[in-house]
Structures are given as structure tokens and as C-alpha cells.
N, CA and C atoms as an extended XYZ file, in Angstrom:
513
Properties=species:S:1:pos:R:3:atomname:S:1:resname:S:1:resid:I:1 pbc="F F F"
N        47.479       38.237       53.578 N   UNK     1
C        46.999       37.707       52.183 CA  UNK     1
C        48.377       37.026       51.424 C   UNK     1
N        49.176       37.682       51.554 N   UNK     2
C        50.199       37.422       50.770 CA  UNK     2
C        50.575       35.660       51.313 C   UNK     2
N        50.854       35.799       52.508 N   UNK     3
C        51.287       34.599       53.483 CA  UNK     3
C        50.297       33.451       53.073 C   UNK     3
N        48.967       33.996       52.977 N   UNK     4
C        48.041       32.700       52.651 CA  UNK     4
C        48.208       32.261       51.473 C   UNK     4
N        48.311       33.101       50.135 N   UNK     5
C        48.489       32.797       48.778 CA  UNK     5
C        49.810       32.022       48.731 C   UNK     5
N        50.909       32.420       49.476 N   UNK     6
C        51.936       31.467       49.579 CA  UNK     6
C        52.166       30.318       50.263 C   UNK     6
N        51.166       30.191       51.105 N   UNK     7
C        51.223       28.893       52.053 CA  UNK     7
C        50.176       27.775       50.989 C   UNK     7
N        49.401       28.316       50.353 N   UNK     8
C        48.433       27.505       49.511 CA  UNK     8
C        48.711       27.774       47.743 C   UNK     8
N        50.013       28.033       47.466 N   UNK     9
C        50.007       28.103       46.243 CA  UNK     9
C        49.963       27.118       45.331 C   UNK     9
N        50.361       25.829       45.909 N   UNK    10
C        50.102       24.641       45.213 CA  UNK    10
C        48.632       24.282       44.852 C   UNK    10
N        47.761       24.590       46.011 N   UNK    11
C        46.522       24.220       45.902 CA  UNK    11
C        45.893       24.989       44.959 C   UNK    11
N        46.267       26.313       44.959 N   UNK    12
C        45.519       27.213       43.957 CA  UNK    12
C        46.062       26.828       42.749 C   UNK    12
N        47.206       26.666       42.344 N   UNK    13
C        47.655       26.344       40.970 CA  UNK    13
C        47.036       24.946       40.343 C   UNK    13
N        46.860       23.817       41.367 N   UNK    14
C        46.191       22.803       41.038 CA  UNK    14
C        44.760       22.953       40.721 C   UNK    14
N        43.877       23.731       41.512 N   UNK    15
C        42.594       24.342       41.269 CA  UNK    15
C        42.682       25.165       39.857 C   UNK    15
N        43.333       25.865       39.604 N   UNK    16
C        43.247       27.030       38.235 CA  UNK    16
C        43.451       25.936       37.360 C   UNK    16
N        44.225       24.883       37.392 N   UNK    17
C        44.690       24.225       36.263 CA  UNK    17
C        43.646       23.325       35.865 C   UNK    17
N        42.846       22.583       36.821 N   UNK    18
C        41.927       21.845       36.861 CA  UNK    18
C        40.725       22.442       36.366 C   UNK    18
N        40.506       23.843       36.584 N   UNK    19
C        39.467       25.121       35.995 CA  UNK    19
C        39.809       25.096       34.778 C   UNK    19
N        40.918       25.061       34.089 N   UNK    20
C        41.215       25.563       32.593 CA  UNK    20
C        40.873       24.496       31.906 C   UNK    20
N        41.528       23.010       32.564 N   UNK    21
C        40.991       21.945       31.777 CA  UNK    21
C        39.861       21.587       31.824 C   UNK    21
N        38.922       21.898       32.719 N   UNK    22
C        37.329       21.789       32.400 CA  UNK    22
C        36.785       22.766       31.431 C   UNK    22
N        37.230       24.229       31.673 N   UNK    23
C        36.688       25.138       30.457 CA  UNK    23
C        37.212       24.486       29.007 C   UNK    23
N        38.772       24.103       28.863 N   UNK    24
C        39.171       23.408       27.893 CA  UNK    24
C        37.875       22.390       27.099 C   UNK    24
N        37.771       21.321       28.133 N   UNK    25
C        36.952       20.084       27.565 CA  UNK    25
C        35.353       20.636       27.007 C   UNK    25
N        34.799       21.790       27.825 N   UNK    26
C        33.815       22.345       27.655 CA  UNK    26
C        33.565       23.124       26.263 C   UNK    26
N        34.963       23.922       26.063 N   UNK    27
C        35.243       24.482       24.683 CA  UNK    27
C        35.061       23.460       23.426 C   UNK    27
N        35.770       22.316       24.042 N   UNK    28
C        36.064       21.354       22.528 CA  UNK    28
C        34.403       20.898       22.678 C   UNK    28
N        33.630       20.756       23.378 N   UNK    29
C        32.436       20.062       23.087 CA  UNK    29
C        31.215       21.121       22.352 C   UNK    29
N        31.517       22.392       22.721 N   UNK    30
C        30.910       23.216       22.110 CA  UNK    30
C        31.366       23.318       20.611 C   UNK    30
N        32.563       23.558       20.507 N   UNK    31
C        32.855       23.167       18.860 CA  UNK    31
C        32.470       22.209       18.408 C   UNK    31
N        32.174       20.952       18.690 N   UNK    32
C        31.904       19.669       18.158 CA  UNK    32
C        30.179       19.679       17.881 C   UNK    32
N        29.773       20.540       18.749 N   UNK    33
C        28.142       20.721       18.530 CA  UNK    33
C        27.697       21.931       17.443 C   UNK    33
N        28.580       23.133       17.372 N   UNK    34
C        28.772       23.929       16.558 CA  UNK    34
C        28.767       23.376       15.174 C   UNK    34
N        29.888       22.446       14.956 N   UNK    35
C        30.314       21.959       13.611 CA  UNK    35
C        29.343       21.060       13.130 C   UNK    35
N        28.371       20.255       14.107 N   UNK    36
C        27.519       19.535       13.490 CA  UNK    36
C        26.305       20.130       13.007 C   UNK    36
N        26.119       21.267       13.809 N   UNK    37
C        24.939       21.839       13.293 CA  UNK    37
C        25.093       23.033       12.398 C   UNK    37
N        26.497       23.421       11.954 N   UNK    38
C        26.751       24.152       10.757 CA  UNK    38
C        26.745       23.135        9.674 C   UNK    38
N        27.266       21.619        9.473 N   UNK    39
C        27.197       20.728        8.594 CA  UNK    39
C        25.660       20.498        8.473 C   UNK    39
N        24.611       20.236        9.152 N   UNK    40
C        23.463       20.177        8.848 CA  UNK    40
C        22.805       21.477        8.100 C   UNK    40
N        22.978       22.448        8.832 N   UNK    41
C        22.337       23.882        8.017 CA  UNK    41
C        23.167       24.077        6.476 C   UNK    41
N        24.240       23.529        6.404 N   UNK    42
C        24.777       23.354        4.836 CA  UNK    42
C        23.982       22.686        4.009 C   UNK    42
N        23.927       21.466        4.594 N   UNK    43
C        22.973       20.472        3.936 CA  UNK    43
C        21.654       21.018        3.392 C   UNK    43
N        20.986       21.533        4.563 N   UNK    44
C        19.740       22.085        4.157 CA  UNK    44
C        19.781       23.059        3.376 C   UNK    44
N        20.713       24.215        3.320 N   UNK    45
C        20.685       24.978        2.043 CA  UNK    45
C        21.531       25.041        0.993 C   UNK    45
N        21.963       23.635        0.710 N   UNK    46
C        22.783       23.552       -0.295 CA  UNK    46
C        22.024       23.471       -1.653 C   UNK    46
N        22.617       24.078       -2.665 N   UNK    47
C        22.024       24.516       -3.864 CA  UNK    47
C        20.805       25.335       -3.818 C   UNK    47
N        21.245       26.438       -2.845 N   UNK    48
C        19.727       27.352       -2.653 CA  UNK    48
C        20.150       28.732       -2.701 C   UNK    48
N        19.665       29.411       -3.719 N   UNK    49
C        20.245       30.636       -3.538 CA  UNK    49
C        19.866       31.956       -2.691 C   UNK    49
N        18.890       31.376       -1.968 N   UNK    50
C        18.227       32.194       -1.064 CA  UNK    50
C        18.945       32.981        0.025 C   UNK    50
N        18.944       34.148        0.089 N   UNK    51
C        19.788       34.622        1.450 CA  UNK    51
C        19.565       34.320        2.810 C   UNK    51
N        17.935       33.802        2.914 N   UNK    52
C        17.194       33.673        4.122 CA  UNK    52
C        16.707       32.021        4.164 C   UNK    52
N        17.152       31.587        5.143 N   UNK    53
C        16.437       30.159        5.674 CA  UNK    53
C        14.876       30.641        5.850 C   UNK    53
N        14.569       31.324        6.267 N   UNK    54
C        13.074       31.997        6.490 CA  UNK    54
C        12.328       31.610        5.195 C   UNK    54
N        12.767       32.383        4.384 N   UNK    55
C        12.078       31.889        2.930 CA  UNK    55
C        12.187       30.683        1.999 C   UNK    55
N        13.237       29.948        2.683 N   UNK    56
C        13.114       28.576        1.941 CA  UNK    56
C        12.317       27.691        2.729 C   UNK    56
N        12.105       27.982        4.266 N   UNK    57
C        11.149       27.196        5.031 CA  UNK    57
C         9.722       27.387        4.496 C   UNK    57
N         9.519       28.708        4.303 N   UNK    58
C         7.777       29.296        3.716 CA  UNK    58
C         7.938       28.532        2.462 C   UNK    58
N         8.856       28.379        1.704 N   UNK    59
C         8.603       27.749        0.085 CA  UNK    59
C         8.313       26.137        0.326 C   UNK    59
N         8.868       25.396        1.547 N   UNK    60
C         8.881       24.069        1.525 CA  UNK    60
C         7.401       23.931        2.235 C   UNK    60
N         7.051       25.019        3.097 N   UNK    61
C         5.817       24.744        3.333 CA  UNK    61
C         5.012       24.954        2.569 C   UNK    61
N         4.588       25.884        1.492 N   UNK    62
C         3.726       25.857        0.452 CA  UNK    62
C         3.712       24.476       -0.435 C   UNK    62
N         4.750       23.750       -0.514 N   UNK    63
C         4.950       22.800       -1.353 CA  UNK    63
C         4.157       21.400       -0.418 C   UNK    63
N         4.464       21.477        0.877 N   UNK    64
C         3.923       20.380        1.387 CA  UNK    64
C         2.110       20.541        1.548 C   UNK    64
N         1.628       21.850        1.259 N   UNK    65
C         0.616       22.154        1.506 CA  UNK    65
C        -0.256       21.326        0.241 C   UNK    65
N         0.566       21.741       -1.086 N   UNK    66
C         0.312       21.531       -2.545 CA  UNK    66
C         0.459       19.967       -2.714 C   UNK    66
N         1.313       19.009       -1.875 N   UNK    67
C         1.347       17.796       -1.946 CA  UNK    67
C         0.145       17.245       -1.214 C   UNK    67
N        -0.372       18.116       -0.200 N   UNK    68
C        -1.540       17.223        0.821 CA  UNK    68
C        -2.875       17.401       -0.119 C   UNK    68
N        -3.029       18.741       -1.005 N   UNK    69
C        -4.130       18.547       -1.741 CA  UNK    69
C        -4.040       17.479       -2.946 C   UNK    69
N        -2.915       17.583       -3.579 N   UNK    70
C        -2.697       16.266       -4.726 CA  UNK    70
C        -3.151       14.690       -3.903 C   UNK    70
N        -2.761       14.838       -2.871 N   UNK    71
C        -3.030       13.227       -2.173 CA  UNK    71
C        -4.337       13.475       -1.693 C   UNK    71
N        -5.422       14.694       -1.205 N   UNK    72
C        -6.525       14.199       -1.303 CA  UNK    72
C        -7.155       13.967       -2.679 C   UNK    72
N        -6.909       14.679       -3.924 N   UNK    73
C        -7.623       14.200       -5.060 CA  UNK    73
C        -7.218       12.676       -5.393 C   UNK    73
N        -6.018       12.353       -4.928 N   UNK    74
C        -5.751       11.204       -5.178 CA  UNK    74
C        -6.154       10.059       -4.572 C   UNK    74
N        -6.643       10.417       -2.949 N   UNK    75
C        -7.519        9.287       -2.342 CA  UNK    75
C        -9.237        9.308       -2.925 C   UNK    75
N        -9.458       10.536       -3.447 N   UNK    76
C       -10.717       10.555       -4.126 CA  UNK    76
C       -10.776        9.877       -5.114 C   UNK    76
N        -9.782        9.554       -5.727 N   UNK    77
C       -10.010        8.942       -7.310 CA  UNK    77
C       -10.052        7.738       -6.802 C   UNK    77
N        -8.818        6.947       -5.665 N   UNK    78
C        -8.890        5.348       -5.547 CA  UNK    78
C       -10.413        5.514       -4.801 C   UNK    78
N       -11.141        5.998       -4.136 N   UNK    79
C       -12.450        5.932       -3.697 CA  UNK    79
C       -13.422        5.747       -4.819 C   UNK    79
N       -13.550        6.571       -5.775 N   UNK    80
C       -14.325        6.396       -6.751 CA  UNK    80
C       -13.990        5.048       -7.521 C   UNK    80
N       -12.662        5.079       -8.017 N   UNK    81
C       -12.382        3.933       -8.733 CA  UNK    81
C       -12.808        2.400       -7.822 C   UNK    81
N       -12.516        2.323       -6.546 N   UNK    82
C       -12.654        1.202       -5.781 CA  UNK    82
C       -14.128        0.943       -5.283 C   UNK    82
N       -15.315        1.945       -5.569 N   UNK    83
C       -16.543        1.940       -5.380 CA  UNK    83
C       -17.045        1.353       -7.163 C   UNK    83
N       -16.166        1.684       -8.072 N   UNK    84
C       -16.580        1.029       -9.451 CA  UNK    84
C       -16.093       -0.057       -9.425 C   UNK    84
N       -14.817       -0.563       -8.665 N   UNK    85
C       -14.365       -2.210       -9.130 CA  UNK    85
C       -15.488       -2.734       -7.988 C   UNK    85
N       -16.237       -2.425       -7.416 N   UNK    86
C       -16.989       -3.551       -6.706 CA  UNK    86
C       -18.095       -4.235       -7.860 C   UNK    86
N       -18.323       -3.369       -8.653 N   UNK    87
C       -19.116       -3.703       -9.752 CA  UNK    87
C       -18.563       -4.720      -10.963 C   UNK    87
N       -17.386       -4.747      -11.025 N   UNK    88
C       -16.650       -5.398      -11.820 CA  UNK    88
C       -16.375       -6.875      -11.347 C   UNK    88
N       -16.332       -7.601      -12.408 N   UNK    89
C       -16.257       -9.010      -12.411 CA  UNK    89
C       -14.817       -9.439      -11.314 C   UNK    89
N       -15.068       -9.787      -10.048 N   UNK    90
C       -14.044      -10.097       -9.149 CA  UNK    90
C       -14.055      -11.715       -8.531 C   UNK    90
N       -14.943      -12.411       -9.148 N   UNK    91
C       -15.197      -13.811       -8.951 CA  UNK    91
C       -15.431      -14.787      -10.120 C   UNK    91
N       -15.164      -15.410       -9.982 N   UNK    92
C       -14.946      -16.818      -11.401 CA  UNK    92
C       -14.913      -18.286      -10.836 C   UNK    92
N       -15.882      -18.832      -11.059 N   UNK    93
C       -16.276      -20.413      -10.887 CA  UNK    93
C       -16.182      -21.103      -12.246 C   UNK    93
N       -15.565      -22.068      -12.469 N   UNK    94
C       -15.524      -22.714      -13.738 CA  UNK    94
C       -15.497      -24.248      -13.721 C   UNK    94
N       -16.420      -24.689      -14.301 N   UNK    95
C       -16.605      -26.529      -14.280 CA  UNK    95
C       -16.735      -26.840      -15.762 C   UNK    95
N       -16.024      -27.869      -15.908 N   UNK    96
C       -16.095      -28.511      -17.173 CA  UNK    96
C       -16.591      -29.843      -16.738 C   UNK    96
N       -17.296      -30.191      -17.807 N   UNK    97
C       -18.024      -31.579      -17.652 CA  UNK    97
C       -19.027      -32.214      -18.959 C   UNK    97
N       -19.153      -33.409      -18.941 N   UNK    98
C       -19.723      -33.952      -20.092 CA  UNK    98
C       -21.053      -34.209      -20.040 C   UNK    98
N       -21.858      -33.341      -20.818 N   UNK    99
C       -23.314      -33.006      -20.726 CA  UNK    99
C       -24.235      -34.171      -21.269 C   UNK    99
N       -23.505      -35.152      -21.882 N   UNK   100
C       -24.266      -36.047      -22.788 CA  UNK   100
C       -23.290      -37.324      -22.933 C   UNK   100
N       -23.837      -38.177      -22.359 N   UNK   101
C       -23.073      -39.501      -22.349 CA  UNK   101
C       -22.368      -40.207      -23.891 C   UNK   101
N       -23.011      -39.782      -25.074 N   UNK   102
C       -22.804      -40.139      -26.205 CA  UNK   102
C       -21.237      -39.170      -26.793 C   UNK   102
N       -21.073      -38.430      -26.088 N   UNK   103
C       -19.845      -37.532      -26.391 CA  UNK   103
C       -18.917      -37.825      -25.296 C   UNK   103
N       -17.520      -37.729      -26.102 N   UNK   104
C       -16.509      -38.072      -25.008 CA  UNK   104
C       -16.099      -36.747      -24.798 C   UNK   104
N       -15.061      -36.615      -23.729 N   UNK   105
C       -14.232      -35.601      -23.109 CA  UNK   105
C       -15.249      -34.587      -22.575 C   UNK   105
N       -15.040      -33.758      -21.700 N   UNK   106
C       -15.211      -32.766      -20.993 CA  UNK   106
C       -15.696      -31.650      -22.071 C   UNK   106
N       -16.434      -31.457      -22.628 N   UNK   107
C       -16.488      -30.224      -23.958 CA  UNK   107
C       -17.611      -29.547      -23.072 C   UNK   107
N       -18.605      -29.699      -22.367 N   UNK   108
C       -19.323      -28.671      -22.155 CA  UNK   108
C       -18.748      -27.954      -20.547 C   UNK   108
N       -19.334      -26.870      -20.236 N   UNK   109
C       -18.666      -26.185      -19.420 CA  UNK   109
C       -20.107      -25.036      -18.786 C   UNK   109
N       -19.598      -24.512      -17.288 N   UNK   110
C       -20.499      -23.649      -16.798 CA  UNK   110
C       -19.618      -22.663      -16.271 C   UNK   110
N       -19.441      -21.424      -16.283 N   UNK   111
C       -18.558      -20.464      -15.589 CA  UNK   111
C       -19.829      -19.484      -15.188 C   UNK   111
N       -19.483      -19.014      -13.779 N   UNK   112
C       -20.011      -17.909      -12.733 CA  UNK   112
C       -19.329      -17.078      -12.923 C   UNK   112
N       -19.523      -15.641      -13.621 N   UNK   113
C       -18.996      -14.526      -13.125 CA  UNK   113
C       -19.692      -13.150      -11.931 C   UNK   113
N       -19.127      -13.384      -11.334 N   UNK   114
C       -19.815      -12.566       -9.982 CA  UNK   114
C       -18.802      -11.095       -9.691 C   UNK   114
N       -19.989       -9.851       -9.314 N   UNK   115
C       -18.872       -8.850       -8.780 CA  UNK   115
C       -18.711       -9.306       -7.304 C   UNK   115
N       -18.187       -7.890       -6.784 N   UNK   116
C       -17.985       -8.121       -5.067 CA  UNK   116
C       -19.427       -8.350       -4.172 C   UNK   116
N       -20.295       -7.916       -5.307 N   UNK   117
C       -21.675       -7.987       -4.057 CA  UNK   117
C       -22.415       -9.521       -4.511 C   UNK   117
N       -21.697      -10.261       -5.274 N   UNK   118
C       -22.100      -11.565       -6.057 CA  UNK   118
C       -23.229      -11.505       -6.623 C   UNK   118
N       -23.409      -10.263       -7.544 N   UNK   119
C       -23.943      -10.370       -8.724 CA  UNK   119
C       -23.440      -10.568       -9.736 C   UNK   119
N       -24.270      -11.182      -11.182 N   UNK   120
C       -23.765      -11.568      -12.126 CA  UNK   120
C       -24.134      -12.198      -12.864 C   UNK   120
N       -23.382      -13.306      -13.266 N   UNK   121
C       -24.484      -14.371      -14.371 CA  UNK   121
C       -23.982      -15.495      -14.454 C   UNK   121
N       -24.029      -16.796      -14.550 N   UNK   122
C       -23.440      -17.714      -14.989 CA  UNK   122
C       -24.052      -18.044      -16.652 C   UNK   122
N       -22.973      -18.728      -17.128 N   UNK   123
C       -22.923      -18.963      -18.652 CA  UNK   123
C       -22.874      -20.614      -18.672 C   UNK   123
N       -23.834      -21.512      -19.329 N   UNK   124
C       -23.387      -22.726      -19.729 CA  UNK   124
C       -23.461      -23.093      -20.974 C   UNK   124
N       -22.606      -23.833      -21.501 N   UNK   125
C       -22.380      -24.396      -22.696 CA  UNK   125
C       -22.615      -25.998      -22.972 C   UNK   125
N       -23.363      -26.352      -23.561 N   UNK   126
C       -23.694      -27.783      -23.613 CA  UNK   126
C       -23.225      -28.209      -25.161 C   UNK   126
N       -22.313      -28.916      -25.076 N   UNK   127
C       -21.654      -29.610      -26.057 CA  UNK   127
C       -22.654      -30.784      -26.468 C   UNK   127
N       -22.961      -30.984      -27.700 N   UNK   128
C       -23.458      -32.474      -28.073 CA  UNK   128
C       -22.768      -32.586      -29.405 C   UNK   128
N       -22.788      -33.782      -29.997 N   UNK   129
C       -22.739      -34.674      -31.270 CA  UNK   129
C       -22.956      -33.368      -32.670 C   UNK   129
N       -24.250      -33.141      -32.556 N   UNK   130
C       -24.708      -32.212      -33.857 CA  UNK   130
C       -24.983      -30.904      -33.431 C   UNK   130
N       -25.011      -30.374      -31.869 N   UNK   131
C       -25.151      -29.140      -31.698 CA  UNK   131
C       -24.517      -28.386      -30.404 C   UNK   131
N       -24.420      -27.396      -30.410 N   UNK   132
C       -24.032      -26.886      -28.874 CA  UNK   132
C       -25.168      -25.532      -28.476 C   UNK   132
N       -25.251      -25.583      -27.545 N   UNK   133
C       -26.228      -24.732      -26.760 CA  UNK   133
C       -25.656      -23.695      -25.799 C   UNK   133
N       -25.580      -22.561      -25.883 N   UNK   134
C       -25.194      -21.767      -24.635 CA  UNK   134
C       -26.425      -21.098      -24.041 C   UNK   134
N       -26.106      -21.116      -22.654 N   UNK   135
C       -27.320      -20.427      -22.002 CA  UNK   135
C       -26.606      -19.160      -21.082 C   UNK   135
N       -27.662      -18.405      -20.620 N   UNK   136
C       -26.860      -17.143      -19.628 CA  UNK   136
C       -28.172      -17.228      -18.771 C   UNK   136
N       -27.847      -17.181      -17.470 N   UNK   137
C       -28.772      -16.967      -16.166 CA  UNK   137
C       -28.299      -15.867      -15.269 C   UNK   137
N       -28.875      -14.974      -14.970 N   UNK   138
C       -28.584      -13.775      -14.135 CA  UNK   138
C       -28.541      -14.345      -12.526 C   UNK   138
N       -27.590      -13.778      -12.068 N   UNK   139
C       -27.427      -14.030      -10.323 CA  UNK   139
C       -27.510      -12.896       -9.588 C   UNK   139
N       -28.373      -12.506       -8.505 N   UNK   140
C       -28.434      -11.571       -7.596 CA  UNK   140
C       -28.051      -11.978       -6.064 C   UNK   140
N       -26.849      -11.556       -5.730 N   UNK   141
C       -26.778      -11.921       -4.418 CA  UNK   141
C       -26.397      -13.228       -4.001 C   UNK   141
N       -26.024      -13.724       -5.175 N   UNK   142
C       -25.215      -15.242       -5.162 CA  UNK   142
C       -26.424      -16.579       -5.667 C   UNK   142
N       -27.968      -15.758       -5.736 N   UNK   143
C       -28.584      -16.559       -6.007 CA  UNK   143
C       -29.534      -16.517       -7.669 C   UNK   143
N       -30.255      -17.257       -8.073 N   UNK   144
C       -30.691      -16.984       -9.183 CA  UNK   144
C       -32.507      -17.465       -8.855 C   UNK   144
N       -33.000      -16.548       -9.835 N   UNK   145
C       -34.619      -17.224       -9.963 CA  UNK   145
C       -34.723      -18.180      -10.870 C   UNK   145
N       -33.907      -18.356      -11.716 N   UNK   146
C       -33.995      -19.644      -12.709 CA  UNK   146
C       -33.573      -21.047      -12.348 C   UNK   146
N       -34.100      -22.045      -12.512 N   UNK   147
C       -33.503      -23.366      -12.275 CA  UNK   147
C       -32.275      -23.211      -12.479 C   UNK   147
N       -31.410      -23.885      -11.826 N   UNK   148
C       -29.529      -24.073      -12.254 CA  UNK   148
C       -29.605      -25.829      -12.279 C   UNK   148
N       -28.781      -26.053      -12.804 N   UNK   149
C       -28.177      -27.373      -13.004 CA  UNK   149
C       -26.933      -27.368      -11.806 C   UNK   149
N       -26.742      -28.728      -11.698 N   UNK   150
C       -25.741      -29.198      -10.503 CA  UNK   150
C       -24.641      -28.090      -11.019 C   UNK   150
N       -24.138      -28.494      -12.023 N   UNK   151
C       -22.541      -27.935      -12.929 CA  UNK   151
C       -22.859      -26.209      -12.502 C   UNK   151
N       -23.957      -25.588      -12.755 N   UNK   152
C       -23.997      -24.202      -12.575 CA  UNK   152
C       -24.242      -23.962      -11.012 C   UNK   152
N       -24.628      -24.450      -10.285 N   UNK   153
C       -24.724      -24.600       -8.832 CA  UNK   153
C       -23.018      -24.703       -8.550 C   UNK   153
N       -22.473      -25.462       -8.930 N   UNK   154
C       -21.044      -25.702       -8.647 CA  UNK   154
C       -20.179      -24.413       -8.736 C   UNK   154
N       -20.434      -24.240      -10.002 N   UNK   155
C       -19.859      -22.804      -10.390 CA  UNK   155
C       -19.884      -21.705       -9.615 C   UNK   155
N       -21.146      -21.488       -9.442 N   UNK   156
C       -21.383      -20.245       -8.741 CA  UNK   156
C       -20.845      -20.230       -7.039 C   UNK   156
N       -20.956      -21.608       -6.658 N   UNK   157
C       -20.190      -21.989       -5.391 CA  UNK   157
C       -18.781      -21.756       -5.208 C   UNK   157
N       -18.281      -22.314       -6.379 N   UNK   158
C       -16.669      -21.958       -6.428 CA  UNK   158
C       -16.369      -20.238       -6.766 C   UNK   158
N       -17.325      -19.748       -7.408 N   UNK   159
C       -16.952      -18.221       -7.476 CA  UNK   159
C       -17.273      -17.449       -5.919 C   UNK   159
N       -18.352      -17.644       -5.610 N   UNK   160
C       -18.383      -17.230       -4.054 CA  UNK   160
C       -17.063      -18.024       -3.382 C   UNK   160
N       -17.091      -18.954       -2.857 N   UNK   161
C       -15.682      -19.627       -2.187 CA  UNK   161
C       -14.288      -19.023       -2.591 C   UNK   161
N       -13.790      -18.928       -3.912 N   UNK   162
C       -12.295      -19.121       -4.020 CA  UNK   162
C       -12.325      -17.444       -4.686 C   UNK   162
N       -13.167      -16.682       -5.068 N   UNK   163
C       -12.990      -15.681       -6.222 CA  UNK   163
C       -12.665      -16.107       -7.443 C   UNK   163
N       -11.290      -15.510       -7.613 N   UNK   164
C       -10.849      -16.245       -9.218 CA  UNK   164
C       -10.322      -17.790       -8.621 C   UNK   164
N       -11.054      -18.716       -9.371 N   UNK   165
C       -10.900      -19.690       -9.401 CA  UNK   165
C        -9.397      -20.555       -9.711 C   UNK   165
N        -9.306      -21.277       -8.763 N   UNK   166
C        -7.877      -21.902       -8.920 CA  UNK   166
C        -7.882      -23.552       -9.918 C   UNK   166
N        -8.796      -23.710      -10.144 N   UNK   167
C        -9.305      -25.019      -10.752 CA  UNK   167
C        -9.466      -24.701      -12.130 C   UNK   167
N        -9.016      -23.568      -12.721 N   UNK   168
C        -9.085      -23.085      -14.123 CA  UNK   168
C        -7.869      -24.009      -14.822 C   UNK   168
N        -7.087      -24.686      -14.384 N   UNK   169
C        -6.051      -25.432      -15.035 CA  UNK   169
C        -6.658      -26.764      -15.632 C   UNK   169
N        -8.260      -26.849      -15.380 N   UNK   170
C        -8.560      -27.954      -16.258 CA  UNK   170
C        -8.971      -27.804      -17.906 C   UNK   170
N        -9.021      -26.297      -18.399 N   UNK   171
C        -9.337      -25.980      -19.808 CA  UNK   171
C        -8.811      -26.675      -20.571 C   UNK   171
């Protein structure tokens, strides 16, 4: 055996050296991983006086449950408001015009105010030299059971098509 060790001593030393180097590299890799995990742990428990990470995790779980409950309440409020909003004026159509030939400028107007279901009303104001008359007509599903002027029809059409009319710049 001694002869064998003496004969292969150089190979044994090289083999052991390579083994030590491999173990050293594995140790360095392990130290780097441990350091990374330690930094993450320290960041997790930073500013916490708890002795146990388990207590901290349970506390965070309770906070998440509370936030879920609050989110549900907010979601319910959103849905209620959204349902109410469907009945608010969302679509506006506006038309200015000259109702009478003897009056200059476009002082008469028709404005349609509709909700999301196309319900609402159209208001028309007819301006003349000696008087001004205002009329309101109900609108259901985008239609009226009353006779509508061409301008009222145009205002309702604008409200249906464009929502809040981009042609309000003529005011």
C-alpha cells in the first residue's frame, strides 16, 4: 500500500487539491446564498419588535383579510353609484337656430338632456322680437310621444350619437 501511495502521490495530491477547490467554491456559493437570504429576512422584519416571524406573518394575513373586506365594500359602493349614474344626464345635444325670419342671429335653441337609457327631455326656447317661449317634452328610449320640431329631432340625434356634444362651441 505504501508503494502504491508513493507511486501515485502526485495524482493523489492533485485529486485532493481539486476536491478542496471544489469544496471551497461550494462554500463560497453557500455563503453568498445565506447572505442574500439574511438581507431579505432583515428587510422583512425591519422596524418590527416581534420576536417571531410567525407572529408578523399572521398579523399581515389579518391586514390582508381586512383589506379584502374594504375592497368588497368599495366595490359594492361603486356598483351602486354606477347604477345611479345610469339615470343621470350623460348625453347632451344642443342646436342653435333662428326660429323667426324677422329676428337676427341664432337666439333660439333646442337642447336634449338624456340619461344612459336615452330617457330625459328636450327643451326648446323660441326667441322672437316681442316674446320668448320655452317648451319641454319628455323623451323615453330616445323617442317622444309629442310632435318634435326638426331642431328638437336634431338635438336628440346629437345626444344619442355623440353623448356630450362637441358642437357646444356655437353658444
